[in-house]
C-alpha positions in Angstrom: 122.0 47.8 87.9 124.9 50.1 85.8 128.8 50.1 86.9 128.3 52.9 89.2 125.0 51.7 90.8 127.0 48.3 91.7 130.1 50.3 92.9 127.5 52.7 95.0 125.5 49.7 96.7 128.3 47.3 97.3 130.3 50.2 99.3 126.9 50.6 101.2 127.0 47.1 101.9 130.4 46.6 103.4 130.1 49.7 105.9 127.1 47.7 107.6 127.5 45.7 110.7 125.2 43.4 109.6 127.3 42.6 106.0 129.1 39.1 106.7 132.5 40.9 104.4 134.2 38.0 103.4 137.2 40.2 101.8 136.1 38.4 98.6 134.9 41.4 95.7 131.2 41.7 95.2 130.6 40.5 91.6 127.1 40.3 91.2 123.8 42.1 93.0 120.8 41.0 91.8 117.2 42.5 93.0 114.7 39.4 93.5 112.0 40.9 94.9 110.7 44.4 96.1 107.7 46.6 97.3 107.8 50.3 97.2 107.2 52.2 100.3 103.9 54.0 99.0 102.5 50.3 98.3 103.0 50.1 102.4 101.3 53.8 102.7 100.3 56.4 99.7 102.5 58.8 102.1 105.7 57.5 102.0 108.4 58.1 99.4 107.7 56.3 96.5 111.5 56.3 95.7 112.3 54.3 99.0 111.2 50.5 99.1 111.9 47.0 100.9 114.0 44.9 98.7 115.8 41.4 98.6 118.8 40.8 96.9 121.0 38.2 96.0 124.9 39.4 96.3 127.6 37.0 94.5 131.0 36.5 95.2 133.9 34.7 92.8 133.7 31.8 95.0 131.1 30.6 97.6 127.4 30.5 96.9 125.5 33.7 97.0 123.7 35.5 100.4 120.4 36.7 100.1 119.9 40.1 101.9 117.0 42.4 103.2 117.1 46.0 102.4 115.0 49.1 103.6 116.6 51.4 101.1 115.8 55.0 100.9 117.7 57.6 98.7 118.6 61.0 99.5 118.3 64.3 97.1 122.0 63.3 96.1 121.0 59.8 95.6 123.2 59.0 98.9 121.5 55.1 100.2 120.5 55.2 103.8 118.2 52.8 105.5 114.4 53.3 104.9 114.1 52.3 108.4 115.1 55.8 109.5 112.0 57.2 108.5 109.0 56.6 111.3 106.6 56.3 109.0 108.6 53.4 107.0 108.4 51.6 110.4 105.2 52.3 111.2 103.5 50.8 107.8 105.6 47.5 108.2 104.1 47.2 111.8 100.7 48.2 111.2 100.9 45.3 108.5 101.2 42.7 111.2 98.8 44.4 113.3 96.4 43.9 110.7 97.2 40.3 109.7 97.5 42.1 106.0 99.4 41.2 102.7 101.1 43.0 100.1 101.3 42.1 96.2 105.4 42.4 96.1 107.0 42.6 92.5 107.1 38.7 92.4 105.1 37.5 95.5 103.7 38.8 98.6 104.6 40.4 102.0 102.5 38.9 104.7 102.1 40.1 108.4 101.2 38.0 110.8 99.9 38.9 114.4 100.5 36.4 117.4 97.2 35.8 119.5 97.4 38.1 122.7 99.9 40.9 120.9 96.7 43.2 120.9 97.7 45.1 123.9 100.9 45.6 123.2 100.0 46.4 119.2 97.1 48.6 120.0 99.2 50.6 122.2 101.1 51.5 119.2 99.3 54.8 117.4 99.6 55.3 113.7 101.9 57.9 114.3 104.0 56.4 116.9 107.4 57.8 117.1 110.5 55.9 116.3 113.2 56.7 119.7 116.0 54.4 118.8 117.4 52.5 116.4 120.2 49.7 116.1 122.4 48.6 113.1 124.2 45.9 115.0 124.1 42.4 114.5 122.1 40.0 112.1 119.5 43.0 112.1 118.5 46.0 112.1 116.0 47.1 115.3 113.7 49.9 115.8 111.6 51.1 118.8 108.6 52.7 118.6 106.4 54.3 121.1 108.6 52.4 124.0 106.4 49.5 122.9 107.3 47.6 120.5 110.7 46.5 119.1 110.8 45.7 114.9 113.6 43.5 114.2 114.4 43.4 110.3 116.3 40.5 109.5 118.9 41.1 107.1 120.4 37.7 106.1 117.4 36.0 104.5 117.5 32.4 103.9 114.9 30.3 102.7 112.1 28.8 105.6 111.4 29.4 108.9 114.1 31.5 110.9 116.0 29.5 113.8 115.0 32.8 116.0 111.5 33.0 115.0 111.6 29.0 115.6 113.2 29.5 119.1 110.7 32.1 120.4 107.6 30.3 118.8 108.9 27.3 121.3 109.4 29.3 124.3 106.3 30.7 124.0 104.7 26.9 124.1 106.6 26.3 126.9 105.4 29.5 128.8 108.9 30.9 129.3 108.8 34.0 130.5 112.8 34.2 129.7 112.9 36.5 126.8 110.0 39.2 125.7 106.8 38.4 124.3 106.7 37.7 120.5 104.0 39.8 118.8 104.1 39.3 115.2 106.1 38.7 112.0 106.7 39.3 108.3 107.0 36.7 106.1 108.2 36.8 101.8 106.6 34.4 99.7 107.7 34.4 96.2 111.0 33.9 94.9 112.1 33.9 98.0 109.9 32.4 100.7 111.7 33.6 104.3 110.9 35.2 107.6 112.3 39.1 107.0 111.0 40.9 110.3 110.0 39.7 114.2 108.1 41.9 116.4 108.6 41.7 120.0 107.7 43.6 123.0 110.1 46.2 124.2 112.0 45.9 127.8 112.5 49.4 129.4 115.9 48.2 130.6 118.0 50.2 133.2 121.0 48.6 131.9 122.3 45.8 129.6 124.5 43.4 131.1 127.5 44.7 129.9 127.5 47.8 131.3 126.2 46.6 134.5 129.5 44.3 134.6 131.8 47.1 133.8 130.1 49.2 137.0 130.2 46.0 139.2 133.9 45.3 138.2 134.8 49.3 138.7 132.8 49.3 142.3 135.6 49.5 145.3 135.4 46.5 147.1 133.3 43.3 146.9 129.6 44.9 145.3 127.3 42.3 146.8 124.2 43.7 144.5 126.7 43.1 141.5 127.2 39.2 142.7 123.9 38.9 142.9 122.7 40.2 139.4 125.3 37.9 138.1 123.9 34.6 140.1 120.7 35.9 138.6 121.6 36.2 134.8 123.1 32.4 135.2 119.9 31.4 136.6 118.2 33.2 133.7 121.0 31.2 131.1 119.3 27.9 133.1 115.7 28.5 132.8 116.1 29.2 129.1 118.0 25.7 128.6 115.2 24.3 130.8 112.7 25.5 128.4 114.5 24.5 125.1 115.0 21.4 126.4 111.3 20.8 127.1 109.6 18.8 124.2 108.0 15.7 123.0 109.9 13.3 120.9 110.4 14.1 117.7 109.9 17.8 117.8 113.1 19.8 116.1 113.8 21.1 120.1 113.7 17.4 121.5 116.8 16.5 123.5 119.7 14.3 121.9 121.9 12.2 124.1 125.8 13.3 123.7 127.6 10.6 122.0 131.0 9.9 121.7 130.9 10.8 118.1 129.9 14.1 119.5 132.7 14.5 121.3 135.4 13.6 119.1 133.8 15.4 116.6 133.8 18.7 119.0 137.6 17.7 119.8 138.7 17.8 116.1 137.0 20.8 115.1 138.2 22.4 118.2 141.7 21.1 117.4 142.0 22.2 113.6 140.6 25.6 114.5 143.2 25.9 117.3 145.7 25.1 114.7 144.7 27.7 112.1 144.2 30.7 114.6 147.6 30.0 116.5 149.4 29.8 113.2 148.0 33.0 111.5 148.8 34.8 115.1 152.3 33.8 115.4 153.9 37.2 114.8 151.2 39.3 116.3 151.1 37.1 119.6 154.1 35.1 119.5 153.5 33.9 123.4 150.9 31.6 122.0 153.4 29.3 120.6 154.5 28.2 124.4 150.8 27.6 125.3 149.8 25.7 122.2 150.7 22.2 123.2 148.5 22.9 126.7 146.2 24.3 124.3 145.7 21.3 122.0 146.2 19.1 124.9 142.7 20.4 126.6 140.9 20.5 123.4 142.2 16.5 122.8 140.9 15.7 126.3 137.3 16.6 125.5 137.2 13.4 123.3 138.0 11.7 126.4 135.4 12.3 128.5 132.5 10.1 128.8 129.5 10.5 126.5 126.7 12.0 129.1 124.5 14.5 129.2 122.2 16.3 126.6 122.1 18.3 123.4 119.4 20.8 123.1 118.8 23.8 120.7 120.9 26.6 122.4 121.2 30.3 121.8 124.6 30.1 120.5 125.8 33.7 121.8 124.3 35.0 125.1 126.8 38.1 125.2 125.9 40.0 128.0 124.6 43.2 125.8 121.7 40.4 125.5 120.7 40.4 129.0 118.5 43.2 129.7 117.5 44.4 133.3 113.6 45.6 133.4 110.9 45.6 135.7 110.7 42.0 135.8 113.9 41.2 136.2 116.6 40.2 133.8 115.7 39.0 130.7 117.6 37.6 127.3 116.3 39.7 124.6 117.9 38.7 121.3 117.9 34.8 120.9 119.3 34.7 117.0 122.4 33.2 117.8 125.7 33.4 116.3 126.0 35.5 113.5 128.4 33.6 111.3 126.8 30.6 111.3 123.7 29.7 108.7 120.3 28.9 109.9 120.9 24.9 109.7 124.3 25.6 111.9 122.3 27.8 114.7 119.5 24.8 114.7 122.4 22.1 115.1 122.1 20.6 118.8 124.4 21.4 121.3 125.5 20.6 125.1 124.3 23.4 127.1 127.7 24.4 128.3 128.5 26.1 124.9 126.2 29.1 125.7 127.2 29.3 129.4 130.9 29.1 128.4 129.4 32.1 126.3 128.3 34.2 129.0 131.5 33.9 131.2 133.9 34.6 128.3 131.3 37.5 127.9 132.0 38.5 131.6 135.8 37.9 131.2 135.9 40.4 128.4 134.4 43.0 130.6 136.9 42.7 133.5 140.0 43.3 130.9 137.8 46.1 129.5 136.8 48.0 133.5 140.9 48.5 133.7 140.8 46.9 136.7 144.5 45.1 137.1 145.5 41.7 138.1 145.4 40.2 140.5 142.3 42.0 141.7 140.8 41.3 138.4 141.5 37.6 138.4 139.8 37.4 142.1 136.5 39.8 141.2 136.0 37.3 138.2 136.5 34.6 139.9 133.5 35.4 142.5 131.4 36.5 139.3 132.0 33.3 137.7 131.0 31.6 140.6 128.0 33.1 141.2 126.9 32.7 137.5 127.6 29.2 137.7 125.5 28.8 141.0 122.7 30.8 139.7 122.6 28.4 136.6 122.9 25.2 138.5 119.8 26.0 140.7 118.0 26.5 137.7 118.6 22.8 136.2 118.7 21.5 139.7 116.6 18.1 139.3 117.1 18.1 135.0 119.0 15.4 133.7 120.3 18.0 130.8 123.6 18.2 132.7 125.9 15.5 133.2 126.1 14.4 137.0 129.7 14.1 136.9 131.3 17.9 138.2 134.6 16.2 136.3 132.7 15.3 132.5 130.7 19.4 133.2 134.0 20.9 133.9 135.7 19.5 131.0 133.3 20.4 128.2 132.8 23.5 130.0 136.6 24.6 129.6 136.7 23.0 125.9 133.6 25.4 125.1 135.3 28.1 126.5 138.5 27.5 125.2 136.6 27.2 121.6 134.8 30.7 122.2 138.4 32.4 122.9 139.9 30.8 119.7 136.7 32.3 117.7 137.3 35.5 119.6 141.1 35.5 118.4 140.0 34.8 115.0 137.8 37.7 114.7 140.2 39.7 116.1 142.4 38.7 113.4 140.2 39.3 110.4 138.8 42.5 111.8 139.9 43.7 115.1 143.7 44.2 115.2 143.8 46.0 118.0 142.0 43.4 120.1 144.5 40.4 119.2 146.5 41.0 122.2 143.6 40.8 124.4 142.3 37.7 122.9 145.8 36.1 123.5 145.9 36.9 126.9 142.4 35.0 127.3 143.8 31.8 125.7 146.9 32.2 127.3 144.9 32.4 131.0 142.9 29.3 130.2 146.3 27.6 129.7 146.8 27.9 133.2 
């Protein structure tokens, strides 16, 4: 790759939402493996390809990215998934359990048993109805029947999102859409590169529902009912994630004293970093710093009760869709800035619950309603989410029996989420620093 090509590819990568931009210069981009699109389908443009590249920086470890690349007549880079034929050929490889020779290995499609009823409904000329390039992957919808999600960051071994889907299928859970198949790369890189799942025809997602609900005049009983149901769905997800035989990678583990101390120390450290970084942009945080640190310290003093499980990691309202079968959680990829091993780490279930509640806090701010009405409505919504969540886990040993311990853990997890949010705002969204700072101030009340 010459200098001009390197610069062009670097610029393309930094413009993508799924690229983990560390702010460092990209020193090297190496093509590790690829397959040309005309190997998938002879009718496709031979210049297009599915590539795995290694991106290196001056410091830190290199990262692997899966890139579906196409080129315009002028040589500009774009996503090959914008071409319906390219996406169709990948779906066909999964449906046929096919294998293709790549430059240095193999690309293998695997169909999940029982997926035929979905895949057979996708014709060879299936239309591409929408494309989403947010988050850790690029998703395309074909014929409003299946979703092909290309996992942009390739990590060796099984993908945590795939592991979660397979585990939930074993438990019979219907909280997430059916997994239909996957694409694996074998060779210099052994990695899951794509997932295929059933499409959920949705009325709206949880975020849009929350905005409408907060803006509605008076108290919206239907909105509170949806919030209750979303909490219940998250509870059912946790019940399924915590259902596993001993020795399984999903088997629950008891919360220990050292866990609480480690989480507390990590939170105190994170608060120290973000509050120092925000000193000039949000000086009001200095007044609550001592209270926030005390809240973080309190986590280490709680009784070590309850269980750790594999969690979702980031159940934002955007990941909840309301379809004919009710609310479903459509993306279990977890937190996008964490490695595969970090996403596998077992946590208290309250971490996910805190993330959902934080998402509602953000939606209330985004809706534009003013205090004290915002806080009043938000309190009712939070109560509905918590009641729905607890109803799904009634009789389960996953949660601490003590209400004080449950509340203490939940408050600490919310504080950690708000600190992360402030850190992201400082790095990427300076226009949202004041919103993130207000969230931390409110948690100190």
